[in-house]
C-alpha positions as CSV (number, residue, x, y, z in Angstrom):
1,M,-39.2,-18.1,-11.7
2,E,-36.2,-16.5,-12.7
3,S,-34.1,-17.7,-15.7
4,R,-30.8,-18.9,-15.2
5,S,-29.1,-16.2,-17.3
6,N,-30.8,-13.4,-15.1
7,K,-29.7,-15.2,-11.7
8,N,-26.1,-15.3,-13.3
9,A,-26.2,-11.7,-13.9
10,K,-27.3,-10.7,-10.7
11,T,-24.5,-12.8,-8.9
12,K,-21.9,-11.2,-11.3
13,R,-23.2,-7.7,-10.4
14,H,-23.0,-8.4,-6.8
15,R,-19.5,-10.1,-7.2
16,K,-18.4,-7.1,-9.0
17,Q,-19.7,-4.7,-6.4
18,K,-18.2,-6.8,-3.4
19,I,-14.7,-6.8,-5.4
20,G,-15.0,-2.9,-6.0
21,K,-15.6,-2.5,-2.2
22,L,-12.5,-4.6,-1.5
23,H,-10.4,-2.6,-3.9
24,K,-11.2,0.6,-2.2
25,S,-10.7,-0.4,1.3
26,Y,-7.3,-2.0,0.2
27,D,-6.5,1.0,-1.5
28,T,-7.0,3.1,1.4
29,Y,-5.2,0.7,3.4
30,L,-2.2,1.0,0.9
31,L,-1.9,4.6,1.2
32,E,-2.0,4.4,4.9
33,L,0.6,1.9,5.0
34,M,2.7,3.9,2.7
35,E,2.4,6.9,5.0
36,V,3.6,5.1,8.0
37,T,6.3,3.4,6.0
38,Q,7.6,6.5,4.5
39,E,7.9,8.0,8.0
40,K,9.9,4.9,9.5
41,W,12.2,5.3,6.5
42,N,12.8,9.0,7.1
43,Q,13.3,8.1,11.0
44,Q,16.1,5.6,10.0
45,K,17.6,8.0,7.7
46,S,17.8,10.6,10.3
47,I,19.2,7.9,12.7
48,V,21.9,7.1,10.1
49,H,22.8,10.6,9.6
50,K,23.1,11.7,13.2
51,S,25.1,8.6,14.0
52,F,28.9,9.0,14.3
53,G,30.2,5.9,13.5
54,Y,29.3,3.1,10.9
55,N,26.5,0.9,12.3
56,P,25.9,-2.2,9.9
57,E,22.5,-3.1,11.8
58,S,21.2,0.8,11.4
59,E,22.3,0.6,7.7
60,Y,20.5,-2.4,7.2
61,E,17.3,-1.1,8.9
62,L,17.7,1.9,6.6
63,K,18.0,-0.4,3.5
64,K,14.8,-2.3,4.7
65,A,12.6,0.6,5.2
66,E,13.5,2.0,1.9
67,A,13.0,-1.4,0.2
68,K,9.5,-1.5,1.9
69,Y,8.3,1.9,0.9
70,F,9.6,1.8,-2.7
71,Y,7.8,-1.8,-3.2
72,L,4.6,0.0,-1.8
73,F,5.1,2.8,-4.0
74,R,5.4,0.6,-7.0
75,E,2.3,-1.1,-6.0
76,A,0.3,2.1,-5.8
77,R,1.5,3.2,-9.0
78,Q,0.7,-0.1,-10.8
79,R,-3.0,0.4,-8.9
80,Q,-3.2,4.1,-10.4
81,L,-3.7,5.5,-6.9
82,R,-3.4,9.0,-6.1
83,N,-3.0,10.7,-2.5
84,S,-5.5,13.3,-2.0
85,P,-4.5,16.5,-0.1
86,K,-5.8,16.7,3.1
């Protein structure tokens, strides 16, 4: 028969391992999402740069893509993530 404190220690350890796995999977997802968002932002910049006239819709899409990227960037920075070279 296990003591109550020993049982609590096992569940806490298991919970920490599970949370660690979740953090790692979220971190990789966040880095992948940052790459995709940066590509979309660069595409929008290219579209706005190549357009002849002022188009408020494309300007809006550019600002939206930029805001999404920098939000993800701040999140990654707060989590102290580094993108490893491929």
